[in-house]
C-alpha positions in Angstrom: -28.7 -69.3 -7.3 -29.2 -66.1 -5.3 -28.2 -65.7 -1.8 -30.5 -64.8 0.9 -29.1 -61.1 1.2 -29.7 -60.8 -2.4 -33.1 -62.1 -2.8 -33.9 -59.6 0.2 -32.4 -56.7 -2.1 -33.0 -58.0 -5.6 -33.2 -55.4 -8.3 -34.7 -55.3 -11.6 -34.5 -52.8 -14.5 -37.7 -51.1 -13.4 -36.8 -50.1 -9.9 -32.8 -49.3 -10.8 -32.5 -46.2 -12.2 -29.0 -44.5 -12.6 -29.0 -40.7 -12.6 -26.5 -38.4 -11.4 -26.3 -34.9 -10.3 -24.9 -32.5 -12.5 -21.5 -32.0 -10.7 -20.8 -35.5 -10.8 -21.7 -35.7 -14.3 -19.3 -32.6 -15.4 -16.6 -34.2 -13.3 -17.0 -37.8 -14.9 -17.5 -36.3 -18.3 -13.8 -34.4 -17.8 -12.1 -37.4 -17.5 -11.3 -40.6 -20.1 -10.1 -43.8 -19.0 -7.5 -46.1 -20.6 -7.6 -49.6 -22.0 -5.0 -52.1 -21.1 -6.1 -54.8 -23.4 -4.0 -55.9 -26.4 -5.1 -54.1 -29.5 -5.5 -57.0 -32.3 -5.8 -55.1 -35.2 -4.0 -56.2 -38.5 -1.8 -53.1 -38.1 -0.7 -54.0 -34.6 -0.2 -57.5 -35.4 2.0 -56.7 -38.3 4.3 -54.4 -35.9 4.7 -57.2 -33.4 5.4 -60.1 -36.4 8.2 -57.4 -37.2 10.0 -57.8 -34.3 12.9 -60.4 -34.4 14.3 -62.2 -31.6 17.1 -59.8 -31.0 15.0 -56.6 -31.1 12.7 -58.5 -28.4 15.9 -59.0 -26.4 16.7 -55.4 -26.7 13.7 -54.3 -25.7 13.5 -56.7 -22.5 17.1 -55.4 -21.8 16.4 -51.9 -22.0 13.2 -52.6 -19.8 15.4 -53.9 -17.2 17.7 -50.7 -17.6 14.5 -48.5 -17.2 13.4 -50.1 -13.9 16.6 -50.2 -12.6 17.0 -46.3 -13.5 13.4 -45.7 -12.0 14.8 -47.2 -8.8 17.8 -45.0 -8.9 16.0 -42.0 -9.5 13.1 -42.6 -6.9 15.4 -43.3 -4.2 17.4 -40.2 -5.2 14.2 -37.9 -4.9 13.4 -39.6 -1.4 17.0 -39.0 -0.6 16.9 -35.3 -1.4 13.6 -34.8 0.6 15.1 -36.2 3.7 18.5 -34.0 2.8 16.5 -30.9 2.6 14.3 -31.8 5.7 17.1 -32.2 7.8 18.5 -28.9 6.8 15.3 -27.0 7.6 14.7 -28.9 10.9 18.2 -28.1 11.8 18.1 -24.6 11.1 14.8 -24.2 13.0 16.1 -25.9 16.3 19.8 -24.3 16.1 18.0 -21.0 15.9 15.7 -21.6 18.8 18.8 -22.9 20.6 20.9 -19.6 19.8 18.2 -17.3 20.6 17.9 -19.1 24.4 21.5 -18.8 24.7 21.1 -15.3 23.7 18.7 -14.9 26.5 16.2 -13.6 24.0 12.5 -13.6 25.5 9.6 -16.3 24.6 7.8 -14.0 22.7 10.7 -13.1 20.1 11.8 -17.0 19.8 8.0 -17.6 19.0 8.0 -15.0 16.2 10.9 -16.2 14.9 9.5 -19.8 14.9 6.2 -19.0 13.6 7.8 -16.7 11.0 9.8 -19.5 9.4 6.6 -21.8 9.4 4.9 -19.1 7.6 7.6 -18.6 4.8 7.8 -22.6 4.2 3.8 -23.0 4.3 3.6 -20.1 1.7 6.0 -21.8 -0.5 4.1 -25.3 -0.3 0.7 -23.4 -0.6 1.7 -21.4 -3.7 3.0 -24.6 -5.1 -0.5 -26.3 -5.0 -2.8 -23.0 -5.1 -1.2 -21.6 -8.3 1.1 -23.8 -10.0 -0.3 -27.5 -9.9 -3.4 -28.4 -7.5 -2.7 -32.0 -8.2 0.6 -31.5 -6.1 -1.7 -31.4 -3.1 -2.3 -33.9 -0.6 -0.3 -37.4 -0.7 -1.0 -38.3 -4.5 -2.0 -42.1 -3.3 -5.5 -41.6 -4.3 -4.3 -40.3 -8.0 -2.1 -43.3 -8.3 -4.8 -45.8 -7.5 -6.9 -44.2 -10.1 -4.1 -44.0 -12.6 -3.6 -48.1 -11.9 -7.3 -48.4 -12.0 -7.3 -47.4 -15.9 -8.2 -43.6 -15.2 -6.4 -40.9 -17.4 -5.8 -38.0 -14.9 -4.5 -34.9 -16.5 -1.2 -33.5 -15.1 -1.2 -36.2 -12.4 2.3 -38.0 -13.8 4.1 -34.8 -15.4 7.3 -33.3 -14.1 5.9 -30.1 -13.1 3.8 -32.0 -10.6 7.0 -33.6 -9.6 8.8 -30.3 -9.0 5.9 -29.1 -7.0 5.6 -32.2 -4.9 9.1 -32.3 -4.0 9.7 -28.8 -2.9 6.2 -28.6 -1.4 6.4 -31.5 1.0 9.6 -30.4 2.3 8.2 -26.9 2.8 4.9 -28.4 4.3 6.7 -30.8 6.8 9.2 -28.4 7.5 6.6 -25.7 8.5 5.5 -28.1 11.2 2.5 -29.3 9.8 1.4 -32.7 10.7 2.3 -34.3 7.2 3.9 -37.1 6.1 6.6 -37.2 3.4 6.2 -41.0 2.4 2.9 -40.7 0.5 4.5 -37.8 -1.8 7.6 -40.0 -2.2 5.0 -42.7 -3.5 3.6 -40.3 -6.0 6.8 -38.9 -6.8 8.2 -42.7 -7.6 5.3 -43.2 -10.0 6.1 -39.8 -12.1 9.3 -41.2 -12.4 8.4 -44.4 -13.7 5.6 -42.4 -16.1 8.6 -40.4 -17.8 10.8 -43.6 -18.1 8.1 -45.0 -19.9 8.4 -42.8 -22.6 11.9 -43.5 -23.5 13.1 -45.3 -26.4 14.5 -48.8 -26.1 17.7 -48.3 -28.4 16.5 -48.2 -32.0 12.9 -49.3 -31.0 10.7 -46.1 -30.8 9.0 -45.6 -27.5 7.8 -49.4 -26.8 6.7 -49.0 -23.2 4.3 -46.1 -24.3 2.1 -48.6 -24.7 -0.8 -48.4 -21.8 -0.1 -51.6 -20.5 3.7 -51.2 -20.5 3.0 -47.8 -19.0 0.9 -49.1 -16.5 3.5 -51.6 -15.4 6.2 -49.0 -14.9 3.9 -47.0 -12.9 3.1 -49.7 -10.5 6.9 -50.1 -10.3 7.7 -46.7 -9.6 4.9 -46.7 -7.0 6.5 -49.4 -5.0 9.7 -48.2 -5.5 8.6 -44.9 -3.8 7.2 -47.1 -0.8 10.8 -48.9 -0.5 12.4 -45.5 -0.6 10.4 -44.4 2.2 10.5 -46.9 4.7 13.4 -49.1 3.3 10.7 -51.9 2.7 11.3 -53.2 -0.9 8.7 -56.4 -0.4 6.3 -54.1 1.5 6.3 -51.6 -1.5 5.4 -54.5 -3.8 2.7 -55.6 -1.6 1.4 -52.1 -1.4 1.2 -51.6 -5.4 -0.8 -54.9 -5.5 -2.8 -54.1 -2.6 -3.9 -50.7 -3.5 -4.8 -50.9 -7.1 -2.5 -53.1 -9.2 -5.1 -55.7 -10.2 -3.0 -56.6 -13.2 0.2 -58.2 -11.1 1.8 -61.8 -12.1 4.8 -63.3 -11.2 6.9 -61.8 -13.9 5.6 -58.1 -13.3 5.9 -59.0 -9.6 9.5 -59.5 -10.1 10.5 -56.7 -12.1 8.5 -54.5 -9.8 10.7 -56.1 -6.8 13.9 -55.2 -8.6 12.7 -51.5 -9.0 11.8 -51.6 -5.1 15.0 -53.0 -4.3 17.4 -50.7 -6.1 15.2 -47.9 -4.4 15.8 -49.0 -1.1 19.7 -49.9 -1.8 20.0 -46.2 -3.0 18.5 -44.6 0.0 20.3 -47.1 2.2 23.6 -45.8 0.6 23.1 -42.3 1.2 20.9 -42.2 4.5 23.8 -43.2 6.8 26.4 -41.3 5.9 24.3 -38.1 5.1 23.4 -38.3 8.7 26.9 -38.9 9.7 26.0 -42.0 11.3 27.9 -44.6 9.0 30.8 -44.5 6.6 30.5 -44.0 3.0 30.0 -47.8 1.3 28.5 -48.9 4.6 24.8 -49.7 4.6 22.7 -49.6 7.7 19.0 -49.3 8.6 18.7 -45.6 8.3 15.9 -44.6 5.8 13.6 -41.6 5.6 11.1 -43.2 7.6 12.9 -45.6 10.2 11.7 -46.7 13.5 14.3 -48.6 15.1 15.0 -52.3 16.4 13.4 -53.7 19.3 15.5 -55.8 21.7 12.4 -57.5 23.2 10.5 -59.8 20.9 8.1 -61.7 23.5 4.7 -61.3 24.0 2.0 -63.1 26.1 -0.7 -65.4 24.7 -3.2 -63.7 26.7 -2.2 -60.1 25.1 -3.8 -61.1 21.7 -7.1 -60.5 22.5 -5.8 -57.1 24.1 -4.3 -56.5 20.7 -7.2 -57.2 18.7 -9.3 -54.5 21.0 -6.6 -52.1 20.1 -7.3 -53.0 16.4 -11.3 -52.5 17.0 -10.3 -49.1 18.8 -8.2 -47.9 15.8 -10.8 -49.0 13.6 -13.4 -46.7 15.4 -10.7 -43.5 15.4 -10.1 -44.4 11.7 -13.9 -44.2 11.1 -14.3 -41.0 12.9 -11.3 -39.6 11.3 -12.5 -40.5 7.6 -16.0 -38.9 8.7 -14.8 -35.9 10.3 -12.4 -35.4 7.3 -15.1 -35.9 4.8 -17.2 -33.1 6.4 -14.4 -30.9 6.0 -13.5 -31.8 2.5 -17.2 -31.2 1.5 -16.9 -27.8 2.8 -13.7 -27.0 1.2 -15.0 -28.1 -2.1 -18.0 -25.6 -2.0 -16.1 -23.1 -0.2 -12.3 -23.1 -1.0 -12.0 -24.5 -4.1 -8.8 -26.2 -6.1 -6.8 -23.3 -6.3 -6.4 -19.4 -5.8 -6.3 -17.1 -2.7 -8.8 -18.5 -0.4 -7.2 -21.7 -0.6 -3.7 -20.3 -0.1 -5.1 -18.2 2.9 -6.8 -21.2 4.4 -3.3 -22.9 4.4 -1.7 -20.2 6.0 -4.3 -19.6 8.9 -4.2 -23.5 9.6 -0.4 -23.3 9.6 -0.4 -20.4 12.4 -3.1 -22.0 14.2 -1.5 -25.4 14.5 2.1 -24.4 14.7 1.3 -21.7 17.5 -0.7 -24.2 19.5 2.3 -26.7 19.4 5.0 -24.0 20.3 3.1 -23.2 23.5 1.6 -26.6 24.3 4.9 -28.2 25.9 5.0 -25.1 28.3 1.5 -26.5 29.9 3.6 -29.1 31.8 4.2 -28.1 35.2 7.8 -27.4 36.4 9.1 -28.7 32.6 11.4 -26.6 30.9 10.8 -23.7 28.7 13.4 -24.1 26.1 13.3 -26.9 23.1 16.7 -28.5 23.8 15.8 -29.4 27.3 12.2 -30.9 26.6 11.1 -34.0 28.0 9.9 -36.9 25.9 6.2 -35.7 26.3 7.2 -32.2 25.2 9.1 -33.3 22.3 6.1 -34.7 20.7 4.7 -31.6 19.7 7.7 -30.2 18.0 9.7 -33.1 16.8 9.3 -34.5 13.3 7.2 -37.7 12.8 9.8 -39.9 12.7 11.6 -39.1 15.4 8.5 -38.7 17.7 7.6 -42.4 16.7 11.0 -43.5 17.4 10.7 -42.0 20.9 7.5 -43.6 22.0 8.8 -47.2 20.4 11.9 -47.1 22.2 11.8 -44.5 25.5 12.8 -46.7 28.6 11.5 -43.8 30.9 8.0 -43.3 31.6 6.2 -40.5 29.6 3.9 -38.4 31.4 0.5 -39.9 30.8 -1.3 -36.6 31.0 0.8 -34.8 28.4 0.7 -38.0 26.2 -3.2 -38.3 26.2 -3.5 -34.5 25.6 -0.9 -35.0 22.6 -2.8 -37.9 21.1 -6.0 -35.9 21.1 -4.9 -32.8 19.7 -2.5 -34.8 17.0 -5.6 -36.5 15.9 -7.7 -33.2 15.7 -5.0 -31.2 13.7 -4.3 -34.2 11.3 -8.1 -34.0 10.6 -8.0 -30.4 9.8 -4.5 -30.8 7.9 -5.5 -33.6 5.5 -6.8 -32.1 2.4 -5.3 -28.5 2.9 -3.7 -27.0 0.1 -0.2 -28.4 0.7 1.5 -31.6 -0.3 0.8 -34.1 2.8 1.2 -37.7 3.6 -1.3 -39.6 6.1 1.2 -42.5 7.1 3.3 -40.8 9.7 0.7 -38.7 11.2 -1.4 -41.6 11.7 1.3 -43.7 12.7 2.3 -40.9 15.2 -1.4 -40.8 16.8 -1.6 -44.5 17.1 1.6 -44.9 18.7 0.5 -42.2 21.4 -2.5 -44.2 22.1 -0.7 -47.4 21.9 1.9 -46.0 24.7 -0.5 -45.1 26.9 -2.2 -48.8 26.8 1.4 -50.3 27.3 2.2 -48.1 30.3 -1.0 -48.7 31.9 -0.7 -52.7 31.3 3.1 -52.2 32.9 1.1 -50.5 36.0 -0.9 -53.3 36.5 1.1 -56.2 35.6 5.0 -55.8 35.4 5.5 -59.0 33.1 3.5 -57.4 30.1 5.2 -56.5 26.8 7.2 -53.5 26.9 5.1 -50.0 26.5 7.1 -49.5 23.0 5.6 -52.7 21.5 2.2 -51.4 22.5 2.9 -48.3 20.7 3.8 -50.4 17.4 0.3 -51.8 17.8 -1.5 -48.8 18.2 0.5 -47.3 15.3 -0.7 -50.3 12.9 -4.4 -50.0 14.2 -4.7 -46.2 13.6 -3.2 -46.2 10.2 -5.1 -49.5 9.1 -8.3 -48.0 10.6 -7.9 -44.8 8.5 -6.6 -46.0 5.2 -7.8 -49.8 5.3 -4.4 -51.0 4.6 -3.9 -54.5 5.7 -1.1 -57.1 4.6 1.2 -54.2 3.0 1.3 -52.4 6.1 2.3 -55.4 8.2 5.1 -56.1 6.0 6.1 -52.5 6.0 6.3 -52.5 9.7 7.9 -55.7 10.1 10.5 -54.2 7.2 11.1 -50.9 9.4 11.6 -52.5 12.8 13.3 -55.9 11.8 10.6 -57.7 14.1 9.0 -60.5 11.9 8.0 -62.2 15.4 5.4 -59.5 15.6 3.6 -60.7 12.2 1.0 -62.5 13.9 -0.1 -59.6 16.4 0.3 -57.0 13.6 -2.0 -59.2 11.3 -4.7 -59.4 13.9 -4.7 -55.7 14.7 -4.9 -54.4 11.3 -7.8 -57.1 10.3 -9.5 -56.0 13.3 -9.3 -52.2 12.8 -10.0 -52.8 8.9 -13.0 -54.6 9.8 -14.3 -52.4 12.3 -13.7 -49.2 10.3 -15.5 -50.8 7.2 -18.7 -51.4 9.1 -19.1 -47.4 9.4 -17.4 -45.9 6.1 -14.9 -46.5 3.1 -10.9 -45.9 3.8 -9.8 -42.2 3.3 -8.2 -42.7 0.0 -11.4 -44.2 -1.5 -13.5 -41.3 0.0 -11.3 -38.8 -1.4 -11.8 -40.3 -4.8 -15.5 -40.6 -4.7 -15.5 -36.9 -3.5 -14.0 -36.0 -6.7 -16.6 -38.4 -8.6 -13.7 -40.3 -10.2 -15.3 -43.4 -11.6 -13.1 -46.0 -9.7 -14.0 -49.7 -10.3 -13.9 -51.7 -7.1 -12.0 -54.9 -6.7 -15.4 -56.8 -6.0 -18.6 -56.2 -7.9 -21.7 -55.9 -5.7 -23.5 -59.2 -5.6 -26.8 -57.5 -6.8 -25.3 -56.8 -10.2 -25.7 -60.2 -10.9 -29.6 -59.7 -11.2 -28.7 -57.1 -13.9 -28.2 -57.6 -17.7 -25.9 -55.7 -20.0 -28.9 -54.5 -21.9 -30.2 -52.8 -18.5 -26.9 -50.8 -18.1 -25.4 -50.4 -21.5 -25.7 -46.7 -23.5 -27.8 -47.6 -26.7 -28.0 -45.7 -30.3 -24.2 -46.3 -30.7 -22.6 -44.4 -33.3 -20.7 -46.8 -35.6 -18.8 -46.8 -39.0 -18.8 -49.3 -42.2 -15.6 -50.9 -43.1 -14.9 -48.1 -45.5 -15.9 -44.4 -44.7 -15.2 -40.9 -46.3 -12.7 -38.6 -44.6 -15.7 -35.9 -44.7 -17.9 -38.6 -42.6 -14.8 -39.2 -40.1 -14.1 -35.5 -39.4 -17.8 -34.7 -39.1 -18.3 -37.7 -36.7 -15.3 -36.5 -34.7 -16.5 -32.9 -34.4 -19.9 -33.9 -33.6 -19.0 -36.4 -30.4 -16.3 -37.2 -28.0 -16.7 -40.8 -27.9 -13.6 -42.7 -27.3 -14.3 -45.8 -29.5 -16.7 -46.9 -32.2 -18.0 -50.3 -33.3 -17.1 -50.9 -37.2 -19.7 -53.1 -39.1 -19.7 -54.9 -42.5 -22.2 -54.3 -45.2 -25.3 -56.2 -43.0 -24.3 -54.4 -40.0 -23.0 -57.2 -38.1 -20.0 -56.2 -35.9 -16.6 -56.6 -37.1 -14.6 -54.9 -34.5 -13.9 -51.8 -32.4 -12.1 -48.7 -33.4 -10.3 -46.1 -31.1 -10.8 -42.4 -31.6 -7.0 -41.8 -31.2 -6.3 -44.4 -33.9 -8.6 -42.5 -36.4 -7.4 -39.1 -35.7 -3.7 -40.6 -36.3 -4.5 -42.3 -39.7 -6.3 -39.2 -40.8 -3.4 -37.1 -39.9 -0.8 -39.4 -41.5 -3.0 -41.3 -44.0 -2.0 -38.8 -46.9 1.8 -39.6 -46.4 1.3 -43.3 -46.6 -1.4 -43.6 -49.4 -4.1 -44.5 -46.9 -6.4 -42.2 -48.3 -7.7 -42.9 -52.0 -10.9 -42.1 -54.0 -11.1 -45.5 -55.4 -10.9 -48.8 -53.2 -8.3 -50.5 -55.1 -6.0 -47.5 -54.9 -5.0 -48.2 -51.0 -5.1 -51.8 -51.3 -2.5 -53.2 -48.8 -1.6 -49.6 -47.9 -1.9 -48.5 -44.0 -0.3 -46.2 -41.6 2.4 -48.0 -40.0 2.0 -48.5 -36.3 5.6 -47.4 -35.5 4.8 -44.2 -37.2 1.6 -43.5 -35.0 3.9 -44.2 -32.1 6.2 -41.6 -33.2 3.3 -39.3 -33.8 2.4 -39.5 -30.0 0.0 -42.6 -30.1 -1.8 -43.9 -27.7 -2.6 -40.0 -27.2 -4.4 -38.3 -29.6 -3.5 -35.1 -31.8 -5.9 -32.4 -31.5 -8.4 -32.1 -34.1 -7.5 -28.9 -35.6 -3.9 -30.5 -36.3 -5.7 -33.3 -38.1 -7.3 -30.8 -40.2 -4.4 -29.1 -41.0 -2.8 -32.0 -42.4 -5.9 -32.4 -44.9 -6.2 -30.7 -47.9 -10.0 -29.8 -49.2 -9.8 -32.5 -51.8 -8.7 -35.0 -49.1 -12.4 -34.9 -47.7 -14.0 -36.7 -50.6 -11.5 -39.7 -50.2 -12.3 -42.6 -48.3 -10.2 -44.7 -45.7 -10.1 -48.5 -45.5 -10.8 -48.6 -41.4 -10.3 -52.7 -41.6 -6.3 -52.6 -40.8 -6.7 -50.7 -37.8 -9.9 -52.3 -36.2 -9.5 -54.6 -33.2 -11.3 -57.5 -34.5 -10.4 -59.4 -31.1 -11.7 -57.0 -28.7 -14.3 -58.4 -26.0 -18.0 -58.5 -26.4 -20.7 -59.4 -24.5 -24.4 -60.8 -25.4 -27.0 -58.4 -24.1 -28.4 -61.1 -21.6 -25.0 -61.3 -20.0 -25.1 -60.3 -16.1 -23.7 -57.2 -15.1 -21.3 -58.5 -12.7 -19.4 -60.5 -15.7 -19.1 -57.0 -17.3 -17.6 -55.6 -14.1 -15.2 -58.7 -13.9 -14.3 -58.4 -17.5 -13.4 -54.4 -17.1 -11.7 -55.0 -13.8 -9.4 -58.1 -14.8 -8.7 -57.4 -18.4 -8.3 -53.7 -18.1 -10.9 -52.8 -20.6 -12.2 -49.3 -21.6 -15.1 -50.4 -23.9 -17.4 -53.6 -24.1 -19.6 -53.9 -26.8 -23.0 -55.6 -26.1 -24.3 -57.7 -29.3 -27.6 -59.2 -30.1 -27.8 -63.0 -31.2 -27.4 -61.9 -34.7 -23.9 -60.3 -33.8 -25.7 -56.7 -34.3 -24.2 -53.9 -32.1 -27.0 -53.1 -29.5 -24.9 -50.9 -27.2 -21.8 -50.2 -25.4 -20.7 -50.3 -21.6 -18.1 -48.2 -20.3 -16.9 -47.9 -16.7 -19.0 -45.0 -16.3 -22.1 -47.3 -16.6 -21.0 -49.6 -14.2 -20.0 -47.5 -11.6 -23.3 -45.7 -11.8 -25.1 -49.0 -11.6 -23.2 -50.0 -8.6 -24.0 -46.3 -7.1 -27.6 -47.0 -7.7 -27.6 -50.5 -6.1 -26.0 -49.1 -2.9 -28.3 -46.6 -2.6 -31.2 -48.9 -2.9 -29.4 -51.3 -0.3 -29.1 -48.8 1.8 -32.8 -47.7 1.6 -32.7 -45.2 -0.9 -35.9 -44.5 -3.1 -36.0 -45.6 -6.8 -35.9 -42.8 -9.3 -38.8 -42.4 -11.1 -37.9 -42.4 -15.1 -39.1 -44.5 -17.8 -35.5 -45.3 -18.7 -33.3 -48.1 -16.6 -29.6 -48.2 -15.3 -27.0 -46.7 -17.5 -29.7 -45.4 -19.9 -31.1 -43.2 -17.1 -28.4 -40.3 -17.3 -29.8 -38.1 -20.1 -26.2 -37.2 -21.0 -25.4 -41.1 -21.6 -28.7 -41.1 -24.1 -27.7 -38.2 -26.0 -23.8 -39.0 -26.3 -24.9 -42.3 -27.2 -21.6 -44.1 -27.2 -18.6 -45.9 -25.6 -16.8 -43.2 -23.5 -17.0 -39.4 -22.7 -13.8 -37.8 -23.7 -11.9 -34.7 -22.7 -11.5 -32.1 -25.4 -9.2 -32.4 -28.2 -7.0 -29.6 -27.2 -5.1 -30.5 -24.1 -6.6 -28.8 -21.2 -5.6 -28.6 -17.3 -8.6 -30.2 -15.9 -9.7 -29.8 -12.3 -10.2 -33.3 -11.5 -13.6 -33.6 -9.9 -14.0 -30.3 -8.3 -17.4 -29.0 -7.9 
């Protein structure tokens, strides 16, 4: 039975027409998704049966070894970033101190300061604008998409890792309001993706399967969080909250081990590297560390104040997201993803921000003019994020309220301007710093009226959580990360209250910043929870019709012709009476055609290839599940091979998920999200194929539902739902694929 809200906005196929603008259509057609479901073909089942108990133990042992290796490397990458940043910051400060001691004028000191920043920003921007555009930003939206089942080209390549690591060192060292924790998360995911390609002793690439690779990437992302904050539990929860819907206790334990190793690696090196601890002594030093609080007490009457701070953080976060969305749209129209325009924009923003932050501390009356003598309020403009946050959390002296308010406003505007710039940049530390500033203001005001109130530094902690949650809409994982970085489990309730209030308030106005940037790129991300109105729609209302299918036996000529004529990701296989048998992936067909001649899978007579098929392990050795180029497939075939036929039955997934045409669109969404599907075949009562649903049909239907709820007029068209998109009717199949030759695709740029 429909709820009251659903009755008001109930949609029918007649008034729900999905149509996408050309930019969105082009962006989505350039992407392909990934199936995380088990492929129950006879070929794969035989491969699975060939595993002995010893082989299974070998695979399991190598999996643990690879996870430990991922944790070690992810921690090592974080240590490298931290070490290089320390060297850059010490060089800048030592140079300014030396110039001041030499009695060099302020103007020359500024030229040296801004010159160093321009050089560093040039390196960071060049890596993004000319080497790898996907190294820009934090990388968290991209990792969310990968875990959601979208194959983004170049996101997990070693080239992206190199550009990300060097770029974040340069962008943070240049003085831009960027955080290094987001790029650390992205780096951990890249390390894990590369580890998934390894062999397990004699077993060829067993972790290259989509589901195994996804588990590794989730573990790598968690290791990145643990390496940045020294928070392994928070890292696991972050991976669960931000996209890993496949988690179960077994995978969670593996993820935790990987995150714990990363945290251990960072703690082993960080203390001795900073000269605080002896080698072999593990302390609290991590790349983003906030120190320990000595007072853990708060008054019960302060909980409503914390909640109000959460509401304010949600409002600020919604404002930040709205302003940054407008700026990002302008950049997409006028700047682009790469090139000189984006490069010079990054330099212009660097000059403006660094110049302002150099002279802003001098506005304090009777304040020192050299950086070594700056008071806490002045240091906020020139300190790296982590040091400034620790000052706000733990400083016992009263911080000048005027300068603190001035910094909070300016930092907010600078962060809006910087996020989305053509440099690697994270959002965690800048948002935590801005929130800590406003929280410190509230704390000092509270102490002015009530000396028994909680210390100002703890209010800064509450403000930091409110601001980050208001922007990114992160809840439970943020609470645990802050608890682990500060060692304050007693503050779990206030932190949880503030992040929930911030998230609820922000969600009233817009979505989280990561989700907004995913939508701006037109990436078809499946939400965790489907729209309620999808219950009123049926599978036949949103499916793609006129599906291209194969019979159980097909000629090589027909297969090649079909592959050349469309870019579908999978094809239904039907028997002689057109009843559905199973689903055959495009990649499998191409590997079979390329290798079939070697294994006798191509024949002129059906009896000649009986019980002959391409082994699954050989397809894996050939790069499966990635598909070969169609040109390479043709090169492997001789002219006489085109008249031969192939038995497709051994390679067909006969256990794939299907739905009846009367099934609700909500059920289809749930199957896609929970089972990690790529295609869902729609059948009639007679087991005949009626259509196919992919995530693009589901996302398009959900978008139109949302437009209708917001008062948008229904489109006038004779088609319905997913069939309303002309491109989908003409393509008539399961999934829009990228070109056979591997391309560097600019994800969702208009």
